[in-house]
N, C-alpha and C positions, 0 to 999 in steps of 0.2 A: 254236162258233167262228165268227167273222165274217170274211169275205174280200171284197176288192174288187179288180177288175182293169179297167184301162182299155186298150182295144185300138185299133190304128190303122185301124179301120174307120170312116171319116169320115162325118159326117152328110150331106155333099154328094155322095156317090157317086150315079151314075146309078140310076134306078129299076130297071133290069134287074139291077144288082148287088145292090140291096136285096132283090129277089125271091130271089136266090141265098142271101142271108143267112137269109131266112125258111125256106128249105128246110133249111139247116144247123140252125136252131133245132129244126125238127120231127124231124130225124134224131138229135138228141142224147138220151142216156138221161134219163129222168125227165120228158120233155116232157108238159105238161098243157094247154097252149094259152095264148091271150091272155085277160086279164081287164082291161077298160078300156084296151085297146091296149097292155098291158104283157105281154111274154112271160114265162111262168113254167115252171119245172121243179120237180118233186117236191112242191111245195106253195106256198101263198101266204104273205104277210108274217107272218101270225099262227101259221103252222105251225112245227114244230120244225126241219124241214129244208126249205130253199127256195133257189132261184136265180132272179133276175130280171135283166132287161136294160133299159137306157135309152140312147137316142141323145143324146149331148151334143156341144157344139161341139168338145170335145177328142177325141171318138171314141166307140166303143161301150163303155159301162160295164156291167160285170156285178157283181152283188152276191150274196153267198151266205152262208147260215148252214148249216154242215155241218162234219164232221170234216175236218181238214187233208189227210189222205191221200186222202180221197174227192174233195175239191176239186181237188187237184193233178192227179189222173187226169182228172177231168171237163174242167178248163180246158185241159189239154194236148190232149185229144181235140178240143175245140171249135176251138182254134187250127189243128190239123192239117186238120180238115174245112173250115174257112173258107179256109185257104190254098189247098186244092185247088179249092174252088168259085169263089173270086174271082180266082185267077191271080196273086196276089202274096202274099208272106210276111206272115202276120198275127202280130202280137206287140205287146208293150207299148212305147209311145214312150220310156218311161224306159230301156228296154233297147236303144234305137237303131232301133226299127222305125218307119218313117215312111210 
């Protein structure tokens, strides 16, 4: 299953905030590191199970290929950790998070 999530972590956050996001990346289950400056969890694009992130003008985009129940737990954990680290509630703009 493929999943996509756009979060209200804006590309223009100060450098100090992006350092906190990088710490959240590393604290998440499945972290394997950066490949060509793209953060990955569990595997890379060709692998059966993968999550990757990219910074877009609309916010932080996360792409995943994994079971829906595993994705739901992972993304909710990411949002909670990012909220704590950044000091504002992290969520999807479509759900009213700005």
